[in-house]
C-alpha positions in Angstrom: -133.3 42.9 78.3 -132.9 38.7 78.9 -132.0 37.2 75.5 -135.3 35.1 73.8 -135.9 31.6 74.1 -132.9 29.8 72.3 -130.4 32.7 71.8 -128.0 31.9 74.1 -124.8 30.7 73.1 -122.1 28.7 75.2 -118.5 28.2 74.4 -116.1 25.3 76.2 -112.4 25.2 76.2 -110.6 22.0 77.8 -107.0 23.3 78.1 -104.1 21.8 79.6 -104.3 22.7 83.0 -107.9 24.2 83.1 -111.4 23.5 81.9 -113.2 27.2 81.0 -116.8 27.8 80.3 -118.6 31.0 79.0 -122.6 32.3 78.3 -123.0 34.7 75.8 -125.7 36.9 74.5 -125.3 36.9 70.5 -123.8 40.4 70.9 -121.0 38.5 72.9 -122.0 40.0 75.8 -120.5 37.1 78.6 -122.5 37.0 81.3 -121.2 34.1 83.2 -117.8 32.2 82.7 -115.9 30.0 84.8 -113.1 27.7 85.2 -112.3 24.0 86.6 -108.6 22.8 87.0 -107.7 19.3 85.8 -104.9 17.0 86.4 -101.8 16.7 84.6 -100.1 13.4 85.5 -96.4 13.2 84.8 -94.9 10.0 86.0 -91.6 9.9 84.6 -89.6 12.1 81.7 -91.6 12.4 78.7 -95.1 10.9 79.8 -98.0 12.9 80.3 -101.7 11.8 80.5 -104.7 13.3 81.6 -108.0 11.1 82.1 -111.0 11.8 79.2 -113.6 11.4 81.9 -112.0 13.7 83.7 -112.5 16.5 81.3 -116.4 14.9 80.5 -117.4 15.5 84.3 -115.4 19.2 84.0 -117.2 20.2 81.5 -120.5 19.3 82.8 -119.7 20.7 85.6 -118.7 24.4 84.0 -121.4 24.3 81.6 -123.8 23.7 84.9 -121.7 26.8 87.1 -122.7 29.4 83.9 -126.3 28.4 83.9 -126.6 28.9 87.3 -124.7 31.8 87.4 -126.3 33.8 84.3 -129.7 32.8 85.5 -131.2 31.5 82.0 -133.9 28.4 82.1 -132.9 25.6 80.7 -134.4 26.0 77.1 -132.8 29.7 76.7 -129.5 28.2 75.6 -129.0 27.1 71.2 -126.0 25.4 71.1 -122.8 24.9 72.8 -119.3 24.8 71.2 -116.0 23.3 72.4 -112.5 23.8 71.9 -109.6 21.7 72.6 -105.6 20.8 72.9 -104.2 20.3 69.6 -102.2 17.4 69.0 -102.7 15.0 71.2 -105.2 11.6 71.0 -107.0 9.0 73.1 -108.8 5.7 71.8 -112.2 4.6 72.4 -114.3 1.7 72.1 -116.9 1.1 70.1 -119.3 2.2 72.8 -117.1 5.7 73.1 -115.7 4.3 76.0 -111.8 6.1 76.4 -110.0 3.0 76.5 -106.4 5.0 76.8 -106.1 8.6 78.6 -105.3 11.7 76.9 -101.8 11.9 75.8 -101.2 15.4 75.8 -99.7 16.9 72.7 -95.8 17.3 72.8 -95.3 16.8 76.6 -95.8 13.0 76.1 -93.1 12.2 73.7 -93.3 8.5 74.4 -94.3 8.4 70.1 -91.6 10.5 69.2 -89.3 7.0 67.9 -92.3 6.1 65.9 -91.7 9.9 63.5 -88.9 8.4 61.6 -91.2 5.3 60.9 -93.9 7.0 59.5 -91.6 9.4 57.5 -89.4 6.1 56.6 -92.9 4.3 54.6 -94.2 7.7 53.4 -91.3 9.9 52.6 -91.0 13.8 52.2 -94.8 13.7 51.2 -95.8 12.9 55.5 -95.1 16.5 55.9 -96.0 18.2 52.6 -99.6 16.6 52.9 -100.6 16.8 56.5 -98.6 20.3 57.1 -96.3 19.3 59.8 -94.0 16.7 61.9 -96.9 14.8 63.0 -98.0 14.3 66.7 -100.8 12.2 66.8 -100.6 9.6 63.5 -97.0 8.7 65.7 -98.9 7.3 68.4 -101.1 4.7 66.4 -98.0 3.0 65.4 -96.8 3.0 69.1 -100.6 1.1 70.2 -100.2 -0.9 66.5 -96.6 -1.9 67.0 -96.0 -2.3 71.5 -99.7 -2.6 72.5 -101.2 -4.8 70.4 -103.8 -5.8 72.2 -105.2 -2.7 72.7 -104.7 -1.4 69.1 -107.0 -4.1 68.5 -109.8 -3.0 70.6 -109.9 0.6 69.7 -112.5 1.6 67.7 -111.9 5.6 67.0 -109.1 8.0 67.6 -110.4 10.7 68.6 -109.4 14.5 69.8 -110.3 15.2 73.3 -112.7 17.6 72.7 -114.6 15.9 70.3 -114.3 12.8 73.0 -116.5 15.2 75.1 -118.7 16.5 72.7 -119.4 13.0 71.8 -120.4 11.6 75.4 -122.3 14.7 76.2 -124.5 13.6 73.0 -124.1 10.5 73.8 -122.5 9.3 70.5 -121.2 5.8 69.4 -117.9 5.4 67.6 -119.4 5.6 64.0 -120.3 8.9 65.2 -116.9 9.9 65.4 -115.9 13.1 64.4 -112.6 15.6 64.2 -112.8 19.3 62.8 -109.7 20.6 59.7 -107.7 22.6 62.4 -106.8 19.2 64.4 -105.7 18.0 60.8 -102.0 19.5 60.0 -100.3 17.3 63.3 -101.6 13.6 62.0 -99.4 12.3 59.6 -102.3 11.0 57.9 -104.5 13.7 56.0 -103.9 15.9 52.7 -104.8 18.8 55.0 -104.9 21.3 52.0 -107.9 19.3 50.8 -108.9 19.1 54.6 -109.2 14.8 54.0 -107.8 12.0 55.4 -104.7 10.8 52.5 -105.4 6.9 51.1 -102.0 7.5 49.6 -100.0 8.0 53.6 -102.4 5.8 55.6 -101.9 2.8 53.5 -98.3 4.2 53.3 -97.7 4.2 56.7 -100.1 1.1 57.7 -102.4 2.0 60.3 -106.4 1.5 59.8 -108.6 3.4 58.0 -111.4 2.5 59.6 -109.9 3.5 63.1 -110.0 7.6 62.1 -113.1 10.0 62.5 -115.0 11.7 59.6 -114.0 14.8 59.4 -116.6 17.5 59.4 -116.9 21.5 59.1 -116.0 23.0 62.7 -119.4 24.6 62.4 -121.1 21.1 62.1 -123.6 20.0 65.0 -122.7 17.2 65.7 -125.7 16.0 68.0 -127.4 17.3 70.8 -127.8 16.9 74.5 -128.6 14.0 75.6 -131.1 13.4 78.6 -128.5 12.1 81.0 -126.2 15.0 80.5 -128.9 17.4 80.4 -129.8 16.8 83.8 -126.5 17.0 85.1 -126.0 20.2 83.6 -129.0 21.8 84.3 -130.5 22.5 80.2 -132.7 21.0 78.2 -132.3 17.9 76.4 -131.8 18.6 72.9 -129.5 21.7 73.0 -127.5 21.6 69.6 -123.6 20.3 70.4 -121.0 21.5 67.9 -118.3 20.4 66.7 -115.9 23.5 67.0 -112.1 23.7 66.2 -108.7 23.5 68.1 -108.3 25.8 70.6 -105.9 27.8 68.6 -108.0 28.2 65.7 -111.4 29.2 68.2 -108.8 31.6 70.0 -107.9 33.5 66.6 -111.2 33.5 65.4 -112.6 34.6 69.0 -109.8 37.4 68.9 -110.6 38.6 65.2 -108.3 37.6 63.5 -110.0 37.3 60.2 -107.2 39.4 57.8 -104.1 38.3 56.3 -101.2 40.9 57.8 -103.1 40.6 61.4 -100.3 38.9 63.5 -101.3 37.3 67.3 -99.2 35.9 70.0 -101.4 34.1 72.1 -98.8 34.7 75.4 -100.2 30.7 76.9 -99.3 27.6 78.3 -98.3 26.9 74.8 -97.3 30.4 73.3 -98.1 31.0 69.6 -97.3 33.3 67.0 -99.9 33.4 64.3 -101.1 34.8 61.3 -104.0 34.5 58.6 -103.4 33.7 55.0 -105.4 32.4 52.0 -103.5 29.7 50.9 -102.5 26.6 52.3 -98.8 26.5 53.3 -97.3 23.0 52.5 -95.3 21.5 55.5 -91.2 21.0 55.3 -88.8 19.0 57.7 -87.5 22.0 59.5 -90.4 24.7 59.0 -90.6 26.6 62.0 -94.8 27.3 60.3 -97.8 25.2 60.1 -100.7 25.7 58.0 -103.8 25.5 60.3 -107.2 25.3 58.6 -109.2 28.0 59.9 -113.1 28.3 60.0 -113.6 31.8 57.8 -113.9 31.5 53.7 -111.9 34.6 53.7 -108.5 33.8 54.9 -109.7 30.1 55.5 -105.8 28.7 57.1 -103.4 30.0 59.2 -99.6 30.3 59.1 -98.5 29.4 63.4 -95.4 28.6 65.0 -95.2 27.5 69.1 -93.2 27.1 71.6 -93.7 23.8 73.6 -94.9 24.6 77.3 -93.1 27.9 77.2 -96.1 29.1 80.1 -95.5 26.5 82.1 -91.9 26.9 82.3 -92.5 31.2 82.8 -94.5 29.5 85.9 -91.9 26.8 86.5 -89.4 29.9 86.4 -91.3 31.6 89.2 -92.5 28.8 91.4 -88.1 28.3 92.1 -87.2 31.6 92.4 -90.7 33.4 94.1 -90.6 31.3 97.2 -92.2 27.9 95.9 -95.6 29.6 94.3 -96.9 31.1 91.5 -99.4 33.0 92.1 -100.0 37.0 90.8 -97.9 38.6 93.5 -94.5 36.5 92.7 -95.2 37.5 89.2 -95.7 40.9 89.8 -92.7 40.8 92.2 -90.3 39.1 89.9 -91.5 41.5 86.6 -91.2 44.7 88.9 -87.6 43.3 89.6 -86.7 42.4 85.8 -87.7 45.9 84.7 -85.2 47.6 87.2 -82.4 45.7 84.9 -81.0 46.5 81.7 -81.8 44.7 78.5 -80.4 41.7 77.9 -80.3 40.6 81.6 -76.2 41.5 81.6 -75.4 38.9 79.0 -77.3 35.9 80.1 -78.9 34.2 77.4 -81.9 31.5 78.2 -83.0 28.4 75.7 -86.8 27.7 77.0 -87.0 24.7 75.5 -87.5 22.4 78.5 -89.4 19.4 76.9 -88.1 19.4 73.3 -87.9 21.9 70.4 -91.2 22.3 68.7 -91.2 24.9 66.1 -89.3 23.4 64.2 -88.8 20.2 65.3 -86.3 19.8 67.4 -87.0 16.8 70.3 -83.6 16.8 71.5 -83.4 20.9 72.6 -83.8 21.2 76.0 -83.2 24.2 78.3 -79.8 26.7 79.3 -79.1 29.2 80.4 -75.5 30.6 79.0 -73.4 33.1 80.1 -73.7 32.3 83.7 -71.6 34.9 85.9 -71.3 35.7 89.6 -73.7 39.1 89.2 -76.4 37.5 88.0 -79.2 37.3 90.8 -82.7 35.6 90.5 -84.2 38.5 88.7 -81.4 38.5 85.9 -82.2 34.4 85.0 -86.0 35.5 85.4 -85.8 38.2 82.8 -83.9 35.9 80.5 -86.5 33.8 80.3 -89.0 36.6 78.9 -86.6 37.6 76.8 -86.1 34.0 75.4 -89.5 33.8 74.1 -89.0 37.0 72.3 -86.2 36.0 70.8 -87.8 32.4 69.8 -90.8 35.0 68.0 -88.3 36.7 66.1 -86.7 34.3 64.2 -89.9 32.7 63.9 -91.1 36.6 62.1 -88.4 36.7 60.4 -88.9 33.0 58.3 -93.0 34.4 58.1 -91.7 37.2 56.1 -89.8 35.1 53.6 -92.8 32.9 53.6 -95.0 35.7 52.6 -92.8 38.6 51.3 -96.3 40.8 50.8 -97.0 40.6 54.8 -96.8 43.7 56.5 -96.8 43.9 60.5 -98.4 46.7 61.7 -98.8 45.7 65.0 -98.8 42.2 67.2 -102.2 41.7 69.4 -101.4 39.7 72.1 -103.8 37.5 74.4 -103.4 34.7 77.1 -102.2 35.1 80.3 -98.5 36.5 79.9 -100.6 39.1 77.7 -101.1 40.8 81.3 -97.4 41.4 81.6 -96.6 44.8 80.6 -92.8 44.2 81.2 -93.0 41.2 78.5 -95.1 42.7 76.2 -92.5 46.1 76.4 -89.8 43.7 75.6 -91.6 41.3 72.6 -92.2 45.1 71.2 -88.7 45.9 71.9 -87.2 42.5 69.4 -89.5 42.6 67.3 -89.4 46.4 66.5 -93.1 46.5 66.4 -95.8 47.6 68.4 -97.8 45.3 71.0 -101.8 45.8 71.9 -103.3 44.0 74.2 -106.8 42.8 73.5 -109.4 43.7 76.3 -111.4 40.8 75.8 -109.4 37.1 77.8 -112.0 34.9 76.8 -111.5 34.7 73.0 -111.3 31.0 72.7 -114.4 30.8 74.5 -115.9 33.6 72.4 -114.8 32.3 69.5 -116.7 28.3 70.3 -119.8 30.5 71.0 -119.4 31.6 67.5 -119.1 28.4 65.8 -122.2 27.3 68.0 -124.0 30.7 66.5 -123.2 30.2 63.2 -124.4 26.0 63.2 -127.5 27.6 64.3 -128.3 30.0 62.6 -127.7 33.1 65.1 -124.5 34.5 63.2 -125.0 33.8 59.0 -121.5 35.8 58.7 -119.0 34.6 61.5 -116.4 37.2 60.4 -118.6 40.6 60.9 -118.8 39.0 64.3 -115.8 38.8 65.3 -114.3 41.8 64.0 -117.0 43.9 65.7 -116.8 42.3 69.1 -113.0 43.0 69.3 -111.7 45.9 71.6 -108.0 46.4 72.0 -106.0 48.5 75.0 -103.2 50.8 74.5 -100.7 49.7 72.2 -96.7 49.1 73.1 -94.7 51.2 71.2 -90.9 49.9 70.0 -87.9 52.1 71.4 -85.5 51.9 68.5 -82.7 52.1 70.3 -83.3 49.0 72.0 -85.0 46.8 69.1 -80.6 47.9 67.4 -79.4 46.2 71.0 -81.5 43.1 71.0 -80.7 42.4 67.0 -77.2 41.0 68.8 -79.2 38.9 71.1 -81.5 37.3 69.0 -78.6 36.4 66.7 -76.7 34.7 69.8 -80.0 32.9 70.5 -80.0 31.6 66.9 -76.2 30.3 66.8 -76.5 28.8 70.9 -79.9 27.1 69.1 -77.7 25.7 66.5 -74.0 24.7 68.4 -76.1 23.4 71.1 -77.2 20.8 68.5 -74.6 18.0 69.0 -74.2 18.3 73.2 -78.4 18.3 73.2 -78.3 15.1 71.4 -75.5 12.9 73.6 -77.5 14.3 76.3 -80.3 13.1 75.2 -78.7 9.7 74.4 -77.6 9.6 78.0 -81.1 10.5 80.0 -82.8 7.2 77.6 -80.0 4.8 79.8 -82.5 6.3 82.3 -86.0 5.5 80.8 -88.7 3.5 82.3 -89.5 0.9 79.5 -92.7 2.4 77.2 -95.8 1.4 78.3 -99.3 2.5 77.7 -101.2 3.5 81.4 -103.3 1.0 83.4 -106.0 3.0 82.1 -105.4 1.2 78.7 
């Protein structure tokens, strides 16, 4: 039976490599889904840029596709909410035109020298108040210092998903907004209070007038403009909702609503997270950051992530499986690696090809240790899979120290990596807890749709909706003998990270001799 007028909801996820959309009934049924690839420009080591307007076009395209596939009338959609990449930054002028590219989170590292400058100005309070080593704020200093003409033109700085939503709503810079889930990596916020920090802004010396207004995730920020409506096949006036960062939206869509639950997001940026009932102040060297969530019951998430770990997985497949990363190549390498004993015959991999993020150590890079003449491609591949588990093991141990009452009976897993039975078994064995794949793979768009539905009154209780919409797959139990065996590898992995720090720093200095001059893209 068709839903009543204005009851359909759309969630849009603006990821690093694809833009996704899904059209939902209020019961959580996805009646149409689609995705569109996007382009990541990496002209030099440490440089990563994306065109914000390409994401606008992609968002309109995927919305149009799900409306067409779902055979819904233009007036049948009640609201659309947006999730997206976290940690990056772009700048707009007064007319909401992008005057910089979207600088992709930790993949573009040209902001890194300005972290030290921010910390010198603000001291430990910068990380304590905001929650983590900053990614967005240093870019403002980069523009201010190295591109003063550009800095003078900036009316507001934005997160990518907020830019796209504002374009579809026809906003101007006065309407610029940000959801609290993005605040942790700004270096300019009092995240516990979900506000900008006047203290940090003054100490760092940036213009507070360039920062967007902070609004809750389930806030209607505008309505679909006539031009956007025509482009995507809907009526003008559909409610557009702020939404949250892709990780937070995914946590909601995965039913992560109670303290004690743990989730593994096996995606481009592998994530280990759990809900909290309190803010976790940031600290230099901390593995976990606290993100603001949309729920009252557990309003915070403790999260760690591995920068580009999913990209590293794909890179490994492309280089060890004939130059492509299709499903068949993943399956073939999984099968070969599954035939090997745990530990890849003494081979350890460090997966931080773009620098370590949790805890922050930008000089770290990838390495294989213990290579012998007997190691074949399958050993290298298995070592990559195991390395993510080793990193998680150290993080889970730290999380248990931070939250002594934490009782982990299982880890839910979502994302592309969750489709690998081998990888799930490795993680279960290394961590010593069952792994439970979720049958719902659209958690980020569904979480966005829950926020959209709450904004327009369809879902008064978001936690209840999230909890009742999740279906778990069969649990993968850890094998005790493997867990005991892997403990030595986890220790060796942690020791390797520490012992190689000096070598990694020396290599970073050598790489800097070949770096291209810091500059802003021609799009600026």
